[in-house]
C-alpha positions as CSV (number, residue, x, y, z in Angstrom):
1,M,-83.4,9.0,67.5
2,I,-82.3,12.7,67.4
3,H,-83.9,15.1,64.9
4,I,-82.1,18.4,64.2
5,D,-85.4,20.3,64.0
6,D,-86.1,19.4,67.7
7,I,-83.3,21.7,69.0
8,N,-83.8,25.4,69.4
9,D,-81.1,27.9,69.2
10,D,-81.1,28.6,72.9
11,E,-81.2,24.9,74.0
12,I,-78.5,22.6,75.0
13,R,-78.8,18.9,74.4
14,L,-77.0,16.5,76.8
15,I,-75.8,13.3,75.0
16,N,-75.5,10.0,76.9
17,R,-71.9,9.7,78.2
18,E,-71.7,6.0,77.5
19,D,-72.4,6.7,73.8
20,A,-69.8,9.4,73.6
21,T,-67.0,7.4,75.1
22,Q,-67.7,4.1,73.4
23,N,-64.5,2.7,71.7
24,P,-64.6,2.9,67.9
25,W,-64.1,-0.4,66.0
26,Y,-60.4,0.2,65.3
27,R,-59.6,0.4,69.1
28,R,-61.0,-3.0,69.9
29,W,-58.1,-5.3,70.7
30,W,-59.7,-8.5,69.7
31,I,-60.1,-7.3,66.1
32,W,-56.4,-6.6,65.9
33,A,-55.5,-9.9,67.4
34,I,-57.6,-11.7,64.7
35,V,-55.8,-9.6,62.0
36,A,-52.3,-10.4,63.4
37,A,-53.1,-14.1,63.7
38,A,-54.3,-14.2,60.1
39,L,-51.1,-12.5,58.8
40,L,-48.9,-14.9,60.9
41,L,-50.7,-17.8,59.3
42,V,-50.1,-16.4,55.8
43,V,-46.4,-16.0,56.5
44,L,-46.1,-19.5,57.8
45,I,-47.8,-21.0,54.8
46,I,-45.5,-19.0,52.4
47,G,-42.5,-20.1,54.4
48,L,-43.5,-23.8,54.1
49,L,-44.1,-23.6,50.4
50,R,-40.8,-21.8,49.8
51,R,-38.9,-24.4,51.9
52,D,-40.5,-27.3,49.9
53,T,-39.5,-25.5,46.7
54,V,-35.9,-25.1,47.7
55,Q,-35.6,-28.7,48.9
56,T,-37.1,-30.3,45.7
57,D,-36.2,-27.8,43.0
58,E,-32.4,-28.1,43.3
59,F,-31.7,-27.2,39.7
60,I,-33.1,-25.2,36.8
61,T,-33.4,-27.0,33.5
62,E,-35.4,-24.6,31.3
63,D,-33.5,-25.4,28.1
64,I,-32.9,-29.1,28.6
65,V,-35.9,-31.4,29.1
66,E,-35.0,-34.6,27.3
67,E,-32.4,-37.2,28.3
68,S,-28.9,-36.2,27.1
69,V,-26.2,-38.8,27.3
70,S,-22.7,-39.3,26.0
71,V,-20.9,-42.7,25.8
72,A,-17.2,-43.2,26.2
73,P,-15.2,-46.4,26.4
74,S,-14.1,-47.4,29.9
75,V,-10.6,-47.9,28.7
76,V,-8.8,-45.3,26.6
77,Q,-6.0,-47.0,24.8
78,E,-2.8,-45.1,24.1
79,D,0.8,-46.1,23.7
80,G,2.6,-46.4,27.0
81,A,1.8,-47.4,30.5
82,A,-1.2,-46.6,32.6
83,A,-1.0,-42.9,33.6
84,V,-2.9,-39.7,34.2
85,S,-2.1,-36.7,32.1
86,V,-2.3,-33.4,34.1
87,S,-2.6,-30.0,32.6
88,D,-3.8,-26.5,33.8
89,T,-5.8,-23.9,32.1
90,T,-7.8,-20.8,32.9
91,I,-11.3,-20.1,31.6
92,N,-13.2,-16.9,32.5
93,D,-10.7,-16.2,35.3
94,V,-11.5,-19.7,36.7
95,Q,-8.3,-21.8,37.2
96,L,-8.8,-25.4,36.3
97,R,-6.7,-28.5,36.5
98,L,-7.5,-31.3,34.1
99,Y,-6.8,-35.0,34.8
100,T,-7.0,-37.3,31.8
101,P,-6.5,-41.0,32.6
102,V,-5.3,-43.5,29.8
103,N,-4.8,-47.2,29.7
104,V,-6.9,-47.5,32.9
105,V,-10.3,-48.8,33.9
106,P,-12.8,-46.7,35.9
107,E,-14.9,-48.3,38.6
108,L,-17.2,-47.3,41.5
109,R,-16.1,-48.3,45.0
110,L,-17.6,-48.1,48.4
111,G,-15.2,-47.0,51.1
112,M,-11.9,-45.3,51.2
113,P,-9.5,-46.6,48.5
114,D,-6.1,-47.8,49.5
115,T,-3.6,-45.1,48.8
116,T,-0.8,-47.7,48.8
117,D,-2.4,-49.6,46.0
118,L,-0.1,-48.7,43.1
119,S,-2.7,-49.9,40.5
120,I,-4.9,-46.9,41.3
121,V,-3.8,-43.8,39.3
122,L,-6.8,-41.5,40.0
123,A,-9.6,-41.5,42.7
124,L,-12.2,-39.0,43.7
125,Q,-15.3,-39.0,45.8
126,A,-18.4,-39.6,43.7
127,A,-22.0,-39.3,45.1
128,D,-22.8,-37.1,48.0
129,I,-23.5,-38.3,51.6
130,R,-26.4,-36.8,53.7
131,A,-25.2,-35.1,56.8
132,D,-28.1,-36.2,58.9
133,N,-28.3,-39.9,58.3
134,R,-25.0,-40.5,56.4
135,Q,-26.8,-42.2,53.6
136,I,-25.9,-41.9,49.8
137,V,-27.8,-39.2,48.1
138,G,-29.8,-40.5,45.1
139,A,-29.8,-43.8,43.2
140,F,-26.6,-45.8,43.7
141,V,-25.8,-49.1,42.2
142,L,-22.6,-51.1,42.9
143,N,-21.8,-54.2,40.9
144,G,-25.5,-54.7,40.1
145,E,-26.7,-54.2,43.7
146,L,-29.0,-51.2,44.4
147,L,-27.7,-49.6,47.6
148,S,-29.6,-46.3,47.5
149,R,-32.8,-45.0,45.8
150,G,-34.0,-41.6,44.8
151,M,-33.6,-38.9,42.1
152,S,-32.6,-35.8,44.0
153,K,-30.1,-34.8,41.3
154,K,-30.5,-35.3,37.5
155,G,-27.0,-35.9,36.5
156,F,-25.8,-39.5,36.4
157,C,-22.9,-41.8,35.6
158,A,-23.4,-45.4,34.6
159,I,-20.5,-47.9,34.1
160,I,-21.9,-50.9,32.1
161,G,-20.2,-53.5,30.1
162,G,-17.0,-51.6,29.3
163,E,-18.7,-48.3,28.5
164,V,-19.3,-45.2,30.6
165,H,-22.6,-43.3,30.2
166,L,-22.5,-39.7,31.3
167,G,-25.5,-37.5,31.2
168,M,-28.6,-35.9,32.6
169,A,-32.2,-37.2,32.8
170,E,-35.0,-37.4,35.3
171,S,-35.5,-41.0,34.5
172,T,-33.1,-43.3,32.6
173,S,-33.2,-47.0,31.6
174,L,-29.5,-47.1,32.4
175,L,-30.3,-47.5,36.1
176,E,-32.1,-50.8,35.4
177,E,-29.5,-51.8,32.9
178,A,-26.8,-51.3,35.5
179,I,-28.6,-53.5,37.9
180,E,-29.3,-56.3,35.3
181,K,-25.8,-56.3,33.9
182,E,-24.0,-56.0,37.3
183,G,-22.8,-52.5,36.4
184,S,-22.6,-49.3,38.6
185,F,-24.6,-46.1,38.7
186,F,-24.7,-42.9,40.8
187,R,-26.3,-39.5,40.6
188,Q,-24.9,-36.0,41.0
189,Y,-25.7,-32.5,40.0
190,P,-25.6,-31.9,36.2
191,L,-23.2,-29.1,35.1
192,V,-23.0,-29.4,31.3
193,S,-25.5,-31.3,29.1
194,G,-25.2,-31.4,25.4
195,G,-22.5,-28.7,25.5
196,K,-24.7,-26.3,27.4
197,M,-24.2,-25.1,31.0
198,V,-26.9,-26.3,33.5
199,E,-27.7,-23.8,36.2
200,N,-27.9,-25.3,39.7
201,R,-29.7,-23.7,42.7
202,P,-27.1,-24.2,45.6
203,K,-25.2,-21.0,46.3
204,G,-21.9,-20.3,47.9
205,K,-18.3,-21.0,46.8
206,A,-16.1,-24.1,47.3
207,E,-13.4,-26.1,45.5
208,R,-15.3,-27.9,42.7
209,R,-14.7,-31.1,40.8
210,A,-16.4,-32.7,37.8
211,L,-16.5,-35.8,35.8
212,C,-16.6,-34.9,32.2
213,E,-16.7,-36.1,28.6
214,K,-15.1,-34.6,25.5
215,D,-14.8,-36.3,22.1
216,G,-15.3,-39.7,23.7
217,Q,-12.7,-39.2,26.3
218,L,-13.4,-39.1,30.1
219,L,-11.6,-36.6,32.2
220,V,-11.8,-35.0,35.6
221,V,-11.7,-31.3,36.1
222,R,-10.9,-29.7,39.4
223,S,-11.0,-25.9,40.3
224,L,-7.8,-24.7,41.9
225,G,-9.9,-22.0,43.8
226,R,-13.2,-21.6,45.5
227,E,-15.9,-21.2,42.7
228,S,-19.6,-20.9,42.6
229,F,-21.6,-23.6,40.8
230,H,-22.5,-21.1,38.1
231,D,-18.9,-19.9,37.3
232,F,-17.6,-23.5,37.5
233,A,-20.3,-24.9,35.2
234,Q,-19.9,-22.0,32.7
235,A,-16.1,-22.5,32.6
236,L,-16.7,-26.2,31.8
237,A,-19.1,-25.4,29.0
238,D,-16.7,-22.8,27.6
239,L,-13.9,-25.4,27.7
240,G,-15.9,-27.3,25.1
241,L,-17.0,-30.3,27.2
242,E,-20.1,-32.2,26.0
243,Q,-21.2,-33.6,29.3
244,A,-20.2,-32.9,32.9
245,I,-21.6,-33.9,36.3
246,Y,-20.5,-32.8,39.6
247,L,-18.3,-34.8,41.9
248,T,-18.2,-34.1,45.7
249,G,-16.3,-31.0,46.2
250,G,-15.1,-28.8,49.2
251,V,-12.9,-30.9,51.5
252,A,-13.8,-34.2,49.8
253,Y,-10.8,-36.3,49.3
254,G,-9.1,-37.3,46.1
255,F,-5.6,-38.3,44.8
256,C,-3.7,-39.1,41.6
257,R,-0.4,-40.8,41.1
258,D,2.2,-39.3,38.7
259,D,4.6,-41.0,36.3
260,Q,7.1,-41.4,39.2
261,Q,4.4,-43.2,41.3
262,M,4.3,-40.2,43.7
263,L,0.9,-39.5,45.3
264,N,-0.6,-36.1,44.9
265,S,-3.8,-35.6,47.0
266,W,-6.3,-32.9,47.9
267,G,-9.1,-32.5,50.4
268,D,-9.3,-34.2,53.8
269,A,-8.9,-37.9,54.0
270,S,-10.0,-38.1,57.6
271,T,-13.5,-36.7,56.6
272,A,-14.1,-39.4,54.1
273,A,-12.9,-42.1,56.5
274,K,-15.6,-41.1,58.9
275,F,-18.4,-42.1,56.6
276,E,-19.2,-45.8,56.0
277,N,-21.0,-44.9,52.8
278,A,-18.2,-42.7,51.4
279,N,-17.9,-43.8,47.8
280,F,-15.3,-43.2,45.1
281,I,-14.8,-43.4,41.3
282,V,-11.3,-44.7,40.7
283,W,-9.2,-45.4,37.7
284,K,-6.9,-48.4,38.0
285,K,-4.5,-50.4,35.8
286,K,-6.1,-53.1,33.6
């Protein structure tokens, strides 16, 4: 122990060299190694939590928490033959094409519909297919048979006993009812519920399609350009639709038949043909 009073003005004190050159704590490499490892662990934990959030929280439903469903007759009766009325409109700079089928019956199908079948006037891909295992995303019932389980998306369409139920809910008795009454059911992203836009998490732009209900009438809306989920859903809400769920977009295949029995199609038919579980909602003559 060194005391200041022990050193005279004319003395020189030699200090142990080992004490003078000893590395301070902040130069010890092992301390920095521990700090770096701890920071890396924190980053990895945050990344895993964020990934789980993105995978499971696919949509935001702050304003809508209860089940919202609209019911429409499966057959809309009008004078004349089975047909699809086609019209164009622009909402918020989003170009839309509306397909309104009349005197036809909607049904869910597994596999590519026959484009030469003149009884089909409108067909679009319905539920999404996973890219990794090529299975249907979410609960899927076909003629009373449950082919897929899960609730990855809150929007749904149920076709039961001559009525079409379109809406949004985390859990709905319509799934069990479709099984019991040999109906059909599939899930998709909700776009409009109770007349209000529903915000979805997926980003990017693509050609969009939707199955919609307005004033008890089912119709299909297709964007003529590449749109974000947000802009497409907002345009549907501003169009005055009461309910709308997404239909597979992008290059997904679809077609309609005009009054002259000419086929008008969009998307890539070869892509749908690759998937055994590709499914369609079709409207056909009674």
